[in-house]
N, C-alpha and C positions, 0 to 999 in steps of 0.2 A: 558288411556281412562277415568278413574275415575276423574282425574284432570280436564279434559275438561268438563265433566258432571257437576261438581260443579261450573264451571264458566258460564254455559249457562243461568241459571236463573238470576244472577246479570247483565249479558250482555243484556238479553232480557228486563229487567227493565230499564236499561240505554237507550236503543233504544226507548222504549215506552215513557219514559219521554221526550226525545228529540222530538219525533213526536208530543206529546201533546203540548209541548212548542212552536214548530214550527207552529202548527195550531192556537194556541192562539195568537201568535205574528202576524201572517198573518191576522187573523180576526180583531184584534185591529187596526192594521195599515190600513186596508182597510176602516174601519169606520172613523178613523181620517183623512184619505185622502179625504173622502167624505165631511167632514166638511171644510177641507182646500180648496178644489175646490170651494165650495159654497162661502166661505169668499173671496177667490181670485177673484171670478167673481163679487161679489157684489159691490166692490168699483169702479172699472173702469166702470161698468154698470151705476152706479149712476152719475158719471161724464159725461158719454156719453149722458144720458137722459137729464140732466140739461143743458149741454153746446152744444148740437148738433146744435142748431140754430145759434150759434155764431162761430162755428168751421170753419176753412178753409177746403177745400176738402182733402188735404193731412192728416191733423190731424184726420178728421172724418174717413178716410179710415184706418188709423193706429189703431185707437180705435176699429173700427168695426172688423178688422182682429184679434186683440188681444182678443176681446170678443168672436168672432166666434170660435177661437181656444179653449177657456175655455169652451164654450158651448159644443163643440164636446168632450172634455175631460170628462165633467160631464155626457153627454149622454151615452158615452161608459161605464163610471164607474157605472152608475145606473143599468146596466144590471148584475152586479155581484150578484150571488144568495145568498151569505151569508152576505150581507149588512143589518145591523139591522134597525128597523123601524124608530128610531129617526134620524139616519144619513141619511137614504133614504128620510125622510120627509124634512130635512133641505136642502138637495141637490135638491130635486124636487121643493121646494118652489122658490128657486133662479132660477132654470132652467126654470120654468114656466114663471116667470117674464121676464127673458132674451129672451126666445123664443117668447114671446108676443111683446117685443120691436123690436127684429131683424126680426121676421117673417120668410118668406121662403128664405131670403138672406143667411142664414147659410147653408142650404142644397144646395142652388145654388152655393155657393162658393166651396163646396167640389165636386159637380158634375162637375164644370168647371175644377177643378184640376184633377179630374179623366179622363175627356175627353182630356185634354192636355197631356203634357209629364209627368205630375205628380209632385211630390215633391221629391227631392233627399233623398234617404234613406227610401222611402215609396213606396210600390208597389200599383198598381191599386186596388187590392183586399182589402187591408187595407183601402184605401180611400172609397171604396164602402161600407165596413163595417161601417165606421164612418158616412157616409151619411145616411145609413139605420138606424143607432142608433139615429141620429138627427131627422130624419123623424118620427121614432117611438115615441121619446120623445115629439115631437111637437104634434103628434096626441093624445097621452095619456094625456099630461099635459095642452094643450091649446085648441085643437079642441074639445075633448071629456070631458073636465073638467066640473064638476058639477057647476051649477050657484050658486050664493050666496043664493038664495031662497031655492035651494035644500039642501045646506049645513045646513042652519038654520032649515029646516024641519027635517032633519036627526038628528040634535043635540037635538031636543025636545023630 
């Protein structure tokens, strides 16, 4: 019994170190993923905005689907509570621009998927969660966003 007692403290310290490392890795990975989602959305969004008038219908639909998927990923990811301020700000800046470009079409795409047979490997509850996250992001970042004048008045 004495041998076991002498091993308990070192064993507890090892488990505590593993738990702290796991939390730190998860926190850092979540913040880096927010930056990755933002940069992954920015490039195709810029192409879409600049070339939308010259795209054929198939290309425009493909770009829109790709962008809508990234918007949905970002909208769901911004709900994570331990996302730090800088990562959240970078993600929200790109999301606000993307949601202002795509408008209600993103939520409509996921509502249509939810109403139809859905997507293989995704249940309707997950599609509903994604649609609600997109609508929440649009409401917070586009519809209720402070105007430029309000931002300047707050900064002074």
